[in-house]
C-alpha positions in Angstrom: 79.6 87.6 105.1 77.6 87.4 109.1 75.7 84.8 109.5 72.1 84.7 110.8 72.1 85.5 114.7 68.5 85.9 116.9 66.2 88.5 115.2 69.9 89.8 113.4 69.7 88.8 109.3 72.7 87.4 107.6 74.4 89.6 105.4 76.1 88.8 102.4 79.2 90.3 101.5 77.8 92.9 99.5 75.4 93.8 102.2 78.7 94.0 105.3 80.3 96.4 102.7 77.2 98.6 101.8 77.2 98.7 106.1 80.1 99.9 106.7 79.9 102.2 104.0 76.9 103.9 105.3 79.2 104.6 108.2 82.0 105.4 107.0 84.1 103.4 108.8 86.3 100.6 107.6 87.1 97.1 109.2 90.2 95.1 108.1 91.9 92.2 108.6 95.4 91.1 108.1 97.7 87.7 109.1 101.5 87.4 109.7 103.8 85.0 111.2 102.8 85.6 114.8 99.5 86.9 114.8 96.7 87.6 113.1 95.1 90.9 113.6 91.6 92.7 113.2 90.9 97.0 113.1 88.3 99.3 112.9 88.3 102.8 112.7 85.7 105.1 112.8 84.5 108.2 113.8 83.2 108.5 117.9 80.1 110.7 117.4 77.2 108.5 119.6 75.3 107.9 116.8 77.9 106.0 114.7 80.6 104.6 117.2 78.2 102.4 118.8 76.6 101.0 114.9 80.5 100.7 114.3 81.7 98.7 116.9 78.0 96.0 117.0 78.9 95.6 113.4 82.8 94.7 114.2 81.8 92.8 116.6 79.4 90.6 115.2 81.9 90.6 112.0 84.7 89.4 114.1 82.2 86.8 116.3 79.6 85.1 113.2 81.9 85.0 110.4 79.6 82.7 107.2 82.4 81.6 105.7 80.1 81.3 102.7 81.5 78.3 100.1 80.9 79.8 97.2 83.2 82.9 98.5 85.9 81.0 99.2 86.1 79.2 95.9 86.7 82.5 94.0 88.9 84.0 96.8 90.9 80.2 96.3 91.5 81.1 92.4 92.0 84.7 92.7 95.1 83.9 95.6 96.5 80.7 93.3 96.8 83.1 90.4 97.9 85.9 92.4 100.4 83.2 93.1 101.2 81.9 89.5 101.8 85.8 89.0 104.4 86.4 91.4 106.9 82.9 91.0 107.0 84.8 87.6 109.3 87.4 89.2 113.1 86.6 90.2 112.5 88.5 93.3 109.6 86.2 94.7 111.9 83.0 93.6 114.9 83.6 95.9 113.0 85.2 98.5 111.1 81.9 98.8 114.5 79.9 98.2 116.2 82.0 101.1 113.5 82.3 103.6 113.6 77.9 102.9 117.5 77.8 103.9 117.6 80.2 106.8 114.3 78.5 108.4 114.3 75.2 107.6 111.3 73.5 109.2 110.1 76.1 111.6 106.5 77.9 110.3 108.1 81.3 109.5 109.7 79.6 106.7 105.9 78.4 105.0 105.2 80.1 102.1 101.4 79.7 100.4 101.5 77.7 97.2 99.0 76.3 94.9 98.7 73.6 96.4 98.4 73.8 100.0 95.7 76.4 99.1 93.7 73.4 96.7 93.6 71.4 99.9 92.5 73.9 102.4 88.7 73.9 102.7 86.1 76.0 104.6 86.0 73.0 107.0 89.3 74.0 107.7 88.7 77.5 108.8 86.0 77.0 111.0 88.5 74.4 112.2 90.9 77.1 113.0 88.2 79.7 114.0 87.9 78.3 117.2 91.1 79.5 118.8 89.8 83.0 118.2 88.4 83.2 121.7 88.7 86.4 123.8 91.1 85.1 126.7 94.2 85.2 124.2 92.9 89.0 122.3 95.3 92.1 122.7 93.2 95.6 122.1 94.4 98.4 121.5 92.4 101.7 121.4 93.3 104.8 120.2 90.7 108.0 120.2 88.6 110.6 121.9 86.9 108.6 124.5 87.4 107.9 128.3 89.0 105.0 129.8 85.5 103.8 130.7 84.7 103.3 127.0 88.0 102.0 125.8 86.9 99.4 128.4 83.1 99.2 126.8 84.5 98.8 123.6 86.9 96.1 123.8 83.9 94.4 125.9 81.8 94.6 123.6 83.7 93.8 120.3 85.1 90.5 121.9 81.4 89.7 123.6 80.8 87.3 120.5 83.8 85.8 120.6 83.4 81.6 121.1 84.1 81.4 125.0 87.0 79.4 126.2 85.9 76.3 128.2 85.8 77.1 131.8 87.2 80.2 131.4 90.6 79.3 130.4 92.6 79.6 127.1 93.5 75.9 125.6 97.4 76.0 125.5 98.5 76.1 121.7 100.9 73.7 120.4 104.0 75.0 121.1 106.5 75.7 118.6 110.2 75.5 118.5 112.9 78.3 118.4 114.5 78.9 114.8 117.4 77.1 114.3 121.1 78.5 114.1 122.4 77.3 110.6 124.8 75.0 111.1 126.9 75.1 107.6 126.8 77.6 105.1 124.6 77.3 102.0 125.2 79.1 98.9 121.8 78.2 96.6 122.1 79.6 93.0 118.9 80.0 90.7 119.1 80.2 86.8 116.2 82.7 86.2 115.8 84.9 82.7 116.3 88.4 84.0 118.0 91.2 83.2 119.2 91.4 86.8 120.4 89.0 89.5 119.0 89.3 93.2 121.2 88.3 96.0 119.9 87.9 99.3 122.6 86.9 102.1 122.1 86.1 105.4 120.7 84.2 109.0 118.8 83.8 111.8 119.1 87.5 113.5 116.8 87.9 116.8 113.5 88.0 118.6 111.7 91.0 119.1 112.1 90.4 123.2 115.8 90.7 122.8 117.1 93.3 125.2 119.7 94.2 122.6 116.4 95.4 120.0 117.1 99.0 120.0 121.2 98.8 119.8 120.2 96.1 117.0 117.8 98.8 115.4 120.7 101.7 115.4 123.0 99.8 114.1 121.3 98.5 111.5 120.0 101.7 110.4 123.8 102.8 110.2 124.7 99.4 108.2 121.6 99.0 105.6 118.6 99.9 107.4 117.7 103.5 105.4 117.8 103.1 102.1 120.2 106.6 101.2 122.1 107.6 104.2 123.5 103.9 105.8 126.8 102.8 104.6 125.5 99.8 102.4 123.9 102.0 99.8 126.4 104.9 100.2 129.0 102.1 99.0 127.6 99.9 96.5 125.3 102.6 95.3 126.6 106.1 94.9 130.1 105.2 95.4 130.5 102.6 92.6 126.9 102.7 91.1 127.1 98.4 91.4 122.5 98.9 92.2 120.3 100.6 92.4 119.9 100.0 96.2 121.3 97.9 98.8 120.2 97.0 102.0 119.9 95.0 105.6 117.5 94.1 107.7 116.3 92.4 111.0 112.9 91.1 111.2 112.4 90.5 114.7 109.5 88.0 115.7 108.3 86.0 119.0 111.4 83.8 116.9 114.6 84.9 115.8 113.4 86.5 112.5 116.4 86.5 109.5 118.9 88.8 109.6 119.0 90.2 105.9 121.5 91.7 103.5 119.8 92.3 100.2 120.7 93.5 96.6 119.4 93.4 92.7 122.4 94.0 89.5 
């Protein structure tokens, strides 16, 4: 929902959805290990684009955080966590992340318990970190550079301004620590397939070897059908439906992982 502001009325979730539907536009959000992101997709017609940008700016800058919606969404998320934990792949993945990342935030997982602790007040507190001086804006479409600058300014115009024009320093996040010793975890699970994950901390997105490693991993196991791992394990021996390898670089070193189910 969107809070009321001046002469602009509040919009609940249904009214907000209808407003986007009337514009034929989409506004989405997401969060990952390194960032949260918002995406606006709209036609550039002069009778639509300004309205879509104005609505996106309101949703970004004046969220309502209604308590009843959070209570409902928390129950939905907790049910999703419970359901996911009935799957061997989920259980294996959580144990693997904890083993590779240790105390680093990359290893944190959403749980029923962590959801139960989260309140609307926590969201409002975190929201203060959404400042224009932290934002990176990418614009693609039939607009000029001048229009793009105006769009970026308007999209961020309702976010809370930084004190004295400077972003407060964020808490430092330590690097992912290298593994000090091998570790094997065997988790009993009544499943027809065993899920196997092997790996260790890999490299950062900023590593100068990013592209050579990307190509090297494609040869090893980065493609489902033409890389060496699936050819040897699946095609030649029929031991697994798939076998693959992957890097997950971020602002910090993401895991290098080899995985299969058999």
